C-alpha positions in Angstrom: 49.0 218.1 55.2 45.9 216.2 54.2 42.7 218.2 53.5 39.4 216.4 53.8 36.2 218.0 52.8 32.8 217.4 54.5 29.6 219.0 53.4 26.5 219.6 55.5 23.4 221.6 54.6 21.9 224.1 57.0 18.9 226.3 57.3 19.2 230.0 58.3 19.1 228.5 61.8 22.5 226.8 62.1 21.2 224.5 64.8 18.6 222.9 62.5 20.1 220.9 59.7 18.0 220.1 56.6 18.2 217.4 54.1 20.4 218.2 51.0 17.4 217.3 48.9 15.6 220.4 50.2 18.2 222.6 48.5 17.6 223.1 44.8 20.7 222.7 42.6 23.3 223.5 45.3 26.6 224.7 44.0 29.8 222.9 45.0 31.4 224.5 48.0 34.6 222.5 47.7 37.1 225.3 46.9 39.3 222.8 45.2 36.6 222.3 42.6 35.8 225.9 41.9 35.7 226.4 38.1 36.6 229.5 36.1 32.9 230.2 35.3 32.1 230.2 39.0 34.5 233.1 39.6 32.2 235.4 37.6 29.2 234.8 39.9 30.4 237.1 42.6 33.1 237.8 45.2 32.3 234.7 47.3 34.4 232.2 45.4 37.4 234.6 45.2 37.2 235.2 48.9 36.8 231.5 49.6 39.9 230.7 47.6 42.0 233.4 49.2 41.0 232.4 52.7 41.4 228.7 52.0 45.0 229.5 50.8 45.7 231.6 53.9 44.4 229.0 56.3 46.4 226.1 54.7 49.6 228.1 54.0 49.7 230.7 56.7 52.8 229.1 58.4 54.7 229.1 55.1 53.7 232.7 54.4 54.6 233.9 57.9 58.0 232.1 57.9 59.0 233.5 54.5 58.0 237.0 55.4 59.8 236.8 58.8 63.0 235.6 57.0 62.8 238.5 54.5 62.4 241.0 57.4 65.3 239.5 59.3 67.4 239.6 56.1 66.7 243.3 55.6 67.5 243.9 59.2 70.9 242.2 58.9 71.6 244.1 55.7 70.9 247.4 57.4 72.8 246.5 60.5 76.0 245.7 58.5 75.4 248.3 55.9 75.2 245.8 53.1 73.0 245.8 50.0 70.2 243.4 49.5 68.6 242.3 46.2 65.4 240.4 45.8 65.3 240.2 42.0 68.3 238.1 41.2 66.4 235.0 40.1 63.3 236.4 38.5 64.4 235.8 34.9 65.7 232.3 35.7 62.4 231.4 37.4 60.4 232.8 34.5 62.3 230.9 31.9 62.5 227.6 33.8 58.9 227.7 35.1 57.7 228.4 31.6 59.6 225.4 30.2 58.4 223.2 33.1 54.8 224.3 32.6 54.9 223.6 28.9 56.4 220.2 29.5 53.8 219.4 32.1 50.9 220.4 29.8 52.3 218.4 26.9 52.8 215.4 29.1 49.2 215.8 30.5 47.7 216.1 27.0 49.6 213.1 25.7 48.7 210.9 28.6 45.0 211.9 28.6 44.6 211.4 24.9 46.3 208.0 25.1 44.0 207.0 27.9 40.6 208.2 26.6 41.0 208.3 22.8 38.2 211.0 22.6 36.2 211.6 19.4 36.9 215.3 19.6 40.5 215.6 20.9 40.8 219.4 20.9 37.6 219.9 22.8 38.6 217.1 25.2 42.0 218.5 25.9 40.7 222.1 26.5 38.1 220.8 28.9 40.6 218.7 30.7 43.2 221.5 31.1 40.7 224.1 32.2 38.7 221.9 34.5 41.3 219.5 36.0 44.8 220.9 35.4 44.9 224.7 35.1 42.2 225.4 37.7 41.5 228.5 39.9 42.3 226.5 43.0 45.7 225.3 41.7 46.7 228.9 40.7 45.5 230.5 43.9 47.2 227.7 45.9 50.5 228.3 44.0 50.5 232.1 44.5 52.3 232.2 47.9 55.2 230.0 46.8 55.2 231.5 43.3 55.8 235.0 44.8 57.8 234.3 47.9 60.3 231.6 46.9 62.2 233.6 44.3 62.4 236.5 46.9 63.6 234.1 49.6 66.3 232.6 47.3 67.5 236.1 46.4 67.7 236.9 50.1 69.6 233.7 50.8 72.2 234.8 48.2 72.3 238.3 49.5 73.0 237.1 53.1 75.4 234.4 51.9 77.6 237.2 50.4 77.9 239.0 53.7 78.5 235.9 55.9 82.2 236.7 56.2 81.3 240.3 57.2 79.0 239.0 60.0 81.3 236.0 61.0 84.7 235.8 59.3 85.7 232.3 58.0 87.1 230.5 61.0 85.7 227.0 61.0 87.8 225.5 58.2 90.6 224.1 60.4 88.2 222.5 62.8 86.0 221.0 60.1 89.2 219.6 58.4 90.3 218.0 61.6 86.9 216.6 62.3 86.8 215.0 58.9 90.2 213.4 59.5 89.1 212.0 62.9 85.8 210.8 61.4 87.4 208.9 58.6 90.2 207.0 60.3 92.9 209.5 60.1 92.5 210.3 56.4 90.9 213.2 54.6 87.8 212.0 52.8 89.2 213.1 49.4 92.2 210.8 49.9 89.8 207.8 50.3 87.9 208.8 47.2 90.9 209.6 45.0 91.7 205.9 44.0 88.0 205.5 42.9 87.3 208.9 41.3 90.8 210.2 40.4 90.5 209.8 36.6 90.0 212.9 34.4 86.9 211.6 32.6 85.3 210.5 35.9 86.1 213.9 37.5 84.6 215.7 34.5 81.3 213.7 34.7 81.1 214.4 38.5 81.7 218.1 37.8 78.9 218.3 35.2 76.5 216.3 37.4 77.2 218.6 40.4 76.4 221.7 38.4 73.6 222.0 35.9 71.6 218.8 36.6 71.6 219.5 40.4 70.3 223.1 39.8 67.7 221.9 37.3 66.4 219.2 39.6 66.2 221.6 42.6 64.1 224.0 40.5 62.0 221.2 39.1 61.3 220.2 42.7 60.5 223.8 43.5 58.1 223.9 40.6 56.3 220.8 41.9 56.2 222.3 45.4 54.6 225.5 43.9 52.0 224.0 41.6 51.3 220.5 43.0 47.8 219.5 44.1 49.3 216.7 46.3 48.1 216.8 49.9 51.7 216.1 50.9 52.8 219.4 49.2 52.7 221.7 52.3 55.0 219.6 54.4 57.7 219.6 51.7 57.1 223.3 50.9 57.7 224.2 54.6 60.8 221.9 54.7 62.2 223.4 51.5 61.8 226.9 52.9 63.3 226.1 56.3 66.3 224.3 54.7 67.2 227.3 52.6 66.8 229.7 55.5 68.0 227.8 58.6 70.9 225.9 56.8 71.7 228.5 54.1 71.8 231.4 56.5 71.5 230.4 60.1 74.0 227.5 60.3 76.1 229.0 57.6 76.7 232.1 59.8 77.2 229.9 62.9 79.8 227.7 61.2 81.3 230.2 58.8 83.7 228.3 56.5 84.9 228.7 53.0 85.5 225.0 52.0 88.5 222.9 50.9 89.0 224.8 47.6 89.7 228.0 49.5 91.4 226.5 52.6 94.8 227.9 51.7 93.4 231.4 51.3 91.5 231.6 54.6 93.4 229.4 57.0 96.9 229.5 58.3 99.4 226.6 58.1 99.8 223.8 55.5 97.0 223.2 53.1 95.9 219.5 53.3 94.0 220.0 50.1 96.8 221.3 47.9 97.4 217.9 46.1 93.6 217.6 45.3 93.6 221.2 43.9 96.7 220.4 41.8 95.0 217.3 40.4 91.8 219.3 39.6 93.8 222.0 37.9 95.5 219.4 35.7 92.1 217.9 34.8 91.0 221.4 33.9 93.6 221.6 31.3 92.0 218.7 29.4 88.3 219.2 30.3 86.3 222.4 31.0 85.2 221.7 34.5 82.1 223.6 35.6 83.3 223.4 39.2 86.5 225.2 38.4 84.7 228.0 36.5 82.2 228.4 39.4 84.9 228.4 42.1 86.9 231.1 40.2 83.7 233.1 39.8 82.8 232.9 43.5 86.3 233.9 44.7 86.4 236.8 42.3 83.0 238.0 43.5 84.1 237.7 47.1 87.3 239.7 46.4 85.3 242.4 44.5 82.4 242.3 47.0 80.0 241.7 44.1 76.4 240.8 44.6 75.1 238.7 41.7 73.6 235.5 40.5 74.5 232.6 42.8 77.5 234.2 44.5 78.5 234.0 48.1 80.9 231.5 49.8 79.7 229.0 52.4 80.8 225.4 53.0 79.0 224.3 56.2 76.4 222.9 55.8 75.9 221.8 52.2 72.7 223.0 50.6 73.4 220.8 47.6 73.2 217.7 49.8 70.2 219.2 51.7 68.2 219.6 48.5 69.3 216.2 47.1 68.1 214.5 50.3 64.8 216.5 50.2 64.4 215.3 46.6 64.7 211.7 47.9 62.0 212.4 50.5 59.7 214.0 47.8 60.1 210.9 45.6 60.0 208.3 48.3 56.4 207.2 47.5 56.9 207.1 43.8 58.0 204.1 41.6 61.0 202.2 43.0 63.1 203.2 40.0 62.6 206.9 40.7 63.4 206.4 44.4 66.6 204.5 43.5 67.6 207.2 41.0 67.3 209.9 43.6 69.3 207.9 46.1 72.1 207.4 43.6 72.0 211.0 42.7 72.4 211.9 46.4 75.4 209.6 46.6 77.0 211.2 43.5 76.6 214.6 44.9 78.0 213.6 48.3 81.1 212.1 46.7 81.3 214.9 44.2 81.2 217.6 46.9 84.3 216.2 48.4 86.1 215.1 45.3 85.6 218.5 43.6 86.9 220.3 46.8 83.6 222.1 47.4 82.8 220.7 50.8 84.2 218.9 53.8 82.4 215.5 54.1 80.9 216.6 57.4 79.2 219.5 55.5 77.1 217.0 53.6 76.4 214.8 56.6 75.1 217.8 58.6 73.1 219.0 55.6 71.4 215.6 55.2 70.8 215.1 58.9 69.4 218.6 59.6 67.1 218.3 56.5 65.7 215.1 57.9 65.2 216.7 61.3 63.4 219.6 59.8 61.2 217.3 57.8 60.2 215.4 60.9 59.7 218.6 62.9 57.4 220.0 60.2 55.4 216.8 60.2 55.0 216.8 63.9 54.1 220.5 64.0 51.4 220.1 61.4 50.0 217.1 63.3 49.8 219.2 66.5 48.2 222.1 64.7 45.6 219.8 63.2 42.2 221.5 63.4 39.1 222.4 61.5 38.4 225.1 59.0 34.9 226.0 58.1 33.8 227.7 54.8 30.3 228.9 54.7 28.8 230.1 51.4 25.3 230.5 50.1 24.0 227.4 48.3 22.5 229.5 45.4 23.9 232.1 43.0 23.9 235.8 43.6 25.9 237.7 46.2 28.2 235.4 48.1 29.2 235.7 51.7 32.2 233.5 52.2 33.7 233.3 55.7 36.5 231.1 56.9 37.1 230.5 60.5 38.7 227.7 62.4 38.7 226.0 65.8 42.0 224.4 66.9 40.1 222.9 69.8 38.2 220.6 67.4 34.8 221.9 68.5 32.4 222.8 65.7 32.1 226.6 65.1 28.8 228.2 64.5 27.5 228.4 61.0 27.0 231.8 59.5 24.6 233.2 57.0 24.8 236.2 54.7 23.7 239.4 56.4 22.3 240.5 53.0 20.5 237.2 52.4 19.6 235.9 55.9 17.1 233.4 54.8 19.1 231.8 52.0 20.1 228.2 52.8 23.8 227.7 53.0 26.2 224.9 52.7 28.9 224.4 55.2 32.3 222.9 54.3 34.7 221.7 57.0 38.3 221.4 56.0 40.2 219.2 58.5 43.8 220.5 58.2 46.5 218.1 59.4 48.9 215.4 58.3 
């Protein structure tokens, strides 16, 4: 969602514009450029920042809160416990490390570029004026607060999926995989290529910690980025977790190949794969085997904790990996290629490690793409104007935001307390 800023000067009569030169030392009314010192001048900048954030992120805020309310309703309806604090510590630690790394990278890059005579003063000015700014922090608050809550709710609801809809889709998904891959199970096609203990170990490691770290790095970027493309990815990220991780997971309730023999009747077509993985586990400590044991134990004991809950269809691993490709698509070709290769590794690993049916990954990728396109189209249709009116001089601020989705220019307002004070008007065109 691109945000363009246009400034016009007005007299107390909104219909009579005046030249900007008639206003002595006007303050910048671009909320993205509000400095820390400006916040001490009155309530206007605070109100302007808050309302700017609400206008540009209202859909994200509304969708997140609606999902949380639906989650609490489902928990109450099925008499299941809900926890919203499972990932607070993890977010605190990882965000702290990511922020430290970002600051160090920024300092090193700026010092190398500018070679200032006074490096400490230069770094402090750059960080406080360009990097750690009021607008960036205010802009990050909705995601910073709501995303950890949403992820905890996703886990809470994932645990009760078999209560809402018992695992029943595993045989159908297995058969669909077979028909889609020429009469073979996908793992059988991959086994000649990946069926080596060391290769399996590498795939198991890549599927675990790097995947989690990259997803949270992407979430960190979505939270704090100043990119105009941020909001489309933020909405897509939220909708992938909620619609795929809860909605489709309930609709196509399934446990996955590793648990097929425990939830489905008849012969287990994945028994040879599980036997191979068990043998590899004797030589290497496979993170996938540890996680699979943990999830089934949690399921049997009905335990609500970090990362638990069983759901195969669709694959959120592949959904997030594909979203990472979309996020990095406009970057350097090497980064784009690396994300595509990582997506391919996760797709193959999800099958080879018995986490998912191949169709789980296909659906996860396809639906993520559809959500991304739908979000872009929705933002384009909702394109409109936002007007921010603040006094041009210091003193008491009167900051009012209002918008017109029809595209017509709304009336300029002046402070009731300072009716004759010239104001500046900022129009924010919100759209893709």
